[in-house]
C-alpha positions as CSV (number, residue, x, y, z in Angstrom):
1,X,115.1,124.3,69.5
2,X,113.2,127.6,69.2
3,X,110.2,125.9,70.9
4,X,112.5,124.8,73.7
5,X,113.7,128.3,74.3
6,X,110.2,129.7,74.0
7,X,108.8,127.3,76.7
8,X,111.7,127.4,79.2
9,X,113.6,130.6,78.5
10,X,117.2,131.1,77.5
11,X,118.8,130.0,80.7
12,X,116.9,126.8,81.4
13,X,116.8,125.9,77.7
14,X,120.6,126.2,77.5
15,X,121.0,124.0,80.5
16,X,118.7,121.3,79.0
17,X,120.7,121.4,75.7
18,X,124.0,121.3,77.5
19,X,122.9,118.2,79.5
20,X,121.7,116.4,76.4
21,X,124.9,117.3,74.6
22,X,127.0,116.0,77.6
23,X,125.0,112.8,77.7
24,X,125.4,112.2,74.0
25,X,129.1,113.0,74.1
26,X,129.8,110.9,77.2
27,X,127.4,108.0,76.8
28,X,127.1,107.6,73.0
29,X,129.9,109.3,71.1
30,X,132.9,108.6,73.3
31,X,132.3,104.9,73.8
32,X,131.8,104.4,70.0
33,X,134.9,106.4,69.2
34,X,136.9,104.3,71.7
35,X,135.5,101.1,70.2
36,X,136.5,102.1,66.7
37,X,140.0,103.1,67.9
38,X,140.4,99.7,69.7
39,X,139.1,97.7,66.7
40,X,141.7,99.2,64.3
41,X,144.7,98.7,66.5
42,X,146.5,95.4,67.4
43,X,146.4,93.7,70.8
44,X,149.9,94.6,72.2
45,X,151.5,94.4,75.6
46,X,151.4,97.7,77.6
47,X,155.1,98.3,76.9
48,X,154.5,98.3,73.1
49,X,151.5,100.6,73.0
50,X,152.4,103.7,71.0
51,X,155.4,101.9,69.5
52,X,156.2,101.0,65.9
53,X,153.8,98.1,65.9
54,X,150.9,100.1,67.2
55,X,149.4,101.1,63.9
56,X,145.9,101.3,62.5
57,X,144.8,98.4,60.3
58,X,141.8,96.2,59.4
59,X,143.5,93.1,60.8
60,X,141.0,92.5,63.6
61,X,138.0,93.0,61.3
62,X,139.4,90.7,58.6
63,X,140.0,88.0,61.2
64,X,136.2,87.6,61.4
65,X,136.0,87.2,57.6
66,X,138.6,84.5,57.7
67,X,137.4,82.7,60.8
68,X,134.8,80.2,59.5
69,X,133.1,79.4,62.8
70,X,132.7,83.0,64.0
71,X,131.5,84.0,60.5
72,X,128.9,81.3,60.6
73,X,127.7,82.4,64.1
74,X,127.5,86.0,62.9
75,X,125.3,85.2,59.9
76,X,123.2,82.8,62.1
77,X,122.7,85.7,64.5
78,X,121.6,87.9,61.7
79,X,118.9,85.6,60.3
80,X,117.8,84.4,63.8
81,X,117.4,88.0,64.9
82,X,115.3,88.6,61.8
83,X,113.2,85.6,62.7
84,X,112.7,86.9,66.2
85,X,111.5,90.2,64.8
86,X,109.1,88.4,62.4
87,X,107.7,86.1,65.1
88,X,107.2,89.0,67.5
89,X,105.4,90.9,64.7
90,X,103.1,88.0,64.1
91,X,102.3,87.8,67.8
92,X,101.9,91.5,68.4
93,X,100.0,92.7,65.3
94,X,96.6,91.0,66.2
95,X,97.0,92.1,69.8
96,X,97.8,95.6,68.9
97,X,94.8,95.8,66.5
98,X,92.5,94.5,69.1
99,X,93.7,96.9,71.7
100,X,93.5,99.9,69.3
101,X,90.2,99.2,67.5
102,X,88.1,96.7,69.4
103,X,88.9,96.7,73.1
104,X,87.1,98.9,75.5
105,X,89.1,101.5,77.5
106,X,89.0,99.3,80.6
107,X,90.1,96.2,78.6
108,X,92.9,98.2,77.0
109,X,94.1,99.5,80.4
110,X,94.0,96.0,82.0
111,X,95.8,94.3,79.1
112,X,98.5,97.0,78.9
113,X,99.0,96.8,82.7
114,X,99.2,92.9,82.6
115,X,101.8,93.2,79.8
116,X,103.8,95.8,81.5
117,X,104.0,94.5,85.1
118,X,106.3,91.6,84.3
119,X,108.8,94.1,82.8
120,X,109.2,95.8,86.2
121,X,111.4,92.8,87.0
122,X,115.0,92.6,85.8
123,X,115.6,90.9,82.4
124,X,117.9,88.4,84.0
125,X,115.2,87.2,86.4
126,X,112.6,87.1,83.6
127,X,114.9,85.0,81.5
128,X,115.6,82.7,84.5
129,X,111.8,82.2,84.8
130,X,111.8,80.9,81.2
131,X,114.8,78.7,82.1
132,X,112.7,77.1,84.8
133,X,109.6,76.8,82.5
134,X,111.7,75.1,79.7
135,X,113.7,72.9,82.0
136,X,113.9,69.1,81.2
137,X,111.8,68.4,84.2
138,X,110.0,71.8,84.2
139,X,106.4,72.8,84.1
140,X,106.1,72.8,80.3
141,X,107.3,69.2,79.9
142,X,105.2,68.1,82.8
143,X,102.0,69.7,81.3
144,X,102.7,68.2,77.8
145,X,103.4,64.8,79.4
146,X,100.1,65.0,81.4
147,X,98.2,65.8,78.2
148,X,99.8,63.0,76.3
149,X,101.2,65.3,73.7
150,X,104.7,64.0,74.2
151,X,106.0,60.6,75.4
152,X,109.2,61.8,77.1
153,X,110.6,65.2,78.2
154,X,111.9,67.4,75.5
155,X,115.1,69.5,75.8
156,X,113.8,73.0,74.8
157,X,117.1,74.8,75.4
158,X,118.7,75.9,72.2
159,X,117.2,77.7,69.2
160,X,113.7,77.1,70.3
161,X,114.3,78.4,73.8
162,X,116.2,81.5,72.6
163,X,113.4,82.3,70.1
164,X,110.7,82.0,72.8
165,X,112.7,83.9,75.4
166,X,113.5,86.8,73.0
167,X,110.0,87.0,71.7
168,X,108.8,87.4,75.2
169,X,111.6,89.8,76.3
170,X,111.1,92.3,73.5
171,X,107.4,92.0,72.8
172,X,106.6,95.5,74.2
173,X,109.1,97.1,71.8
174,X,107.0,95.7,68.9
175,X,103.5,96.0,70.5
176,X,103.5,99.7,71.5
177,X,104.7,101.2,68.2
178,X,102.1,99.2,66.2
179,X,99.4,100.0,68.8
180,X,100.2,103.7,68.6
181,X,100.0,103.6,64.8
182,X,96.7,101.7,64.6
183,X,95.1,103.7,67.3
184,X,95.2,106.8,65.0
185,X,93.4,105.0,62.3
186,X,89.7,106.1,62.1
187,X,87.3,103.2,62.4
188,X,85.2,104.7,59.6
189,X,88.0,103.7,57.1
190,X,87.7,100.1,58.2
191,X,84.0,100.2,58.1
192,X,84.1,101.7,54.6
193,X,86.3,98.9,53.4
194,X,83.9,96.3,54.8
195,X,80.9,98.1,53.2
196,X,82.7,97.9,49.8
197,X,83.0,94.1,50.2
198,X,86.6,93.8,51.3
199,X,87.5,90.7,53.2
200,X,89.2,90.9,56.6
201,X,92.5,90.0,55.0
202,X,92.2,92.6,52.3
203,X,91.1,95.3,54.7
204,X,94.2,94.7,56.8
205,X,96.5,94.5,53.7
206,X,95.1,97.6,52.0
207,X,94.0,99.8,54.9
208,X,95.4,98.9,58.3
209,X,98.9,97.8,57.4
210,X,99.7,100.8,55.1
211,X,98.5,103.1,57.9
212,X,100.6,101.3,60.5
213,X,103.7,100.9,58.5
214,X,105.7,103.4,60.6
215,X,104.9,101.5,63.7
216,X,105.6,98.2,62.1
217,X,109.0,99.4,60.8
218,X,109.9,100.9,64.2
219,X,108.9,97.7,66.0
220,X,110.9,95.5,63.6
221,X,114.0,97.7,63.9
222,X,113.8,97.8,67.7
223,X,113.3,94.1,68.0
224,X,116.0,93.2,65.5
225,X,118.6,95.4,67.2
226,X,117.7,94.2,70.7
227,X,117.8,90.5,69.6
228,X,121.1,90.9,67.7
229,X,122.7,92.6,70.7
230,X,121.2,90.3,73.3
231,X,123.5,88.4,75.6
232,X,121.5,87.2,78.6
233,X,118.8,85.3,76.7
234,X,121.1,83.2,74.5
235,X,123.5,82.7,77.4
236,X,120.8,81.2,79.7
237,X,118.4,79.6,77.2
238,X,120.9,78.6,74.5
239,X,122.9,75.5,73.9
240,X,126.4,74.8,72.5
241,X,124.9,74.6,69.0
242,X,123.0,77.9,69.3
243,X,125.7,80.4,70.3
244,X,125.0,84.0,69.7
245,X,127.5,86.5,68.2
246,X,127.4,88.6,71.4
247,X,128.7,85.5,73.3
248,X,131.8,85.5,71.0
249,X,132.3,89.2,71.7
250,X,132.0,88.5,75.5
251,X,134.6,85.7,75.2
252,X,137.1,88.0,73.4
253,X,136.8,90.7,76.1
254,X,136.6,88.6,79.3
255,X,138.0,85.2,78.5
256,X,140.4,85.8,75.6
257,X,141.6,89.1,76.9
258,X,141.7,90.6,73.4
259,X,139.8,93.8,73.7
260,X,140.9,94.9,70.3
261,X,139.4,91.9,68.5
262,X,136.3,92.1,70.7
263,X,135.9,95.8,69.8
264,X,136.2,94.8,66.1
265,X,133.5,92.2,66.4
266,X,131.3,94.7,68.2
267,X,131.9,97.3,65.5
268,X,130.8,94.8,62.8
269,X,127.6,94.2,64.8
270,X,127.0,97.9,65.2
271,X,127.4,98.5,61.4
272,X,125.0,95.6,60.8
273,X,122.3,97.2,63.1
274,X,122.7,100.6,61.5
275,X,122.4,99.0,58.0
276,X,119.3,97.2,59.0
277,X,117.8,100.4,60.4
278,X,118.4,102.4,57.2
279,X,117.4,99.6,54.8
280,X,114.2,98.9,56.8
281,X,113.2,102.5,56.9
282,X,114.0,102.8,53.2
283,X,111.9,99.8,52.2
284,X,109.0,100.9,54.4
285,X,109.4,104.5,53.1
286,X,109.5,105.8,56.7
287,X,111.7,108.6,57.9
288,X,113.3,109.1,61.3
289,X,110.6,111.7,62.1
290,X,107.9,109.1,61.8
291,X,110.0,106.8,64.0
292,X,110.4,109.5,66.7
293,X,106.6,109.9,66.9
């Protein structure tokens, strides 16, 4: 804060702080306070709001614990989001290492530009592109049939489609944190490990990954939270047997008309994401300052 006032002066610095505080209060704090308030109150007709039945309770949250189907979808969303984060990490780590340590500046610029340009398009349109690719008579099945890999078209929609769509949709949120971490690693440390006889696997395990743990933890947290809170990808690429927890929340709000129960479900998802963030940072021994970098 002192640096802010030093650079911009008292008047402009105060305006910046006031704008940030207003944004946090209006866009972050107020919606979450309203969500907590809704989740702890019953769904009542307008005439009964504020009456004797309008009391705070855990009824809406306990409904999730007692509803077997919704509870199963919740836990499925948890492990599926973790799987999305893991697959995205496996895809991004080699690419991030190549960009940070081996690629020339021109190669890095071209690769980052090629990865970034598709994200100039709206997420819905990008997901619809995957919908076309994975269609029963789409390009993917046509290619596999032409190569003789499959004998008949495959229905890719469902868990496979959602996993592929989310890995693509959130790849940059994993790639850039890892890339930024590995980029700061001096090549002399990697060369020293090789000179001492370390294999490629051991060099990465003992040198590169410990150095990049902040970026890996940040990427995993971002990807998990985005996957757990995603609605567009599972709605377009999913199947009846691969419903996402956010779809249940949507149904409570816009189809069931029970905003209180929908808010309770959303609150449970929020608590889950916060827990994953704290646990991941604790396991990786990374603090919020490292994440902010």
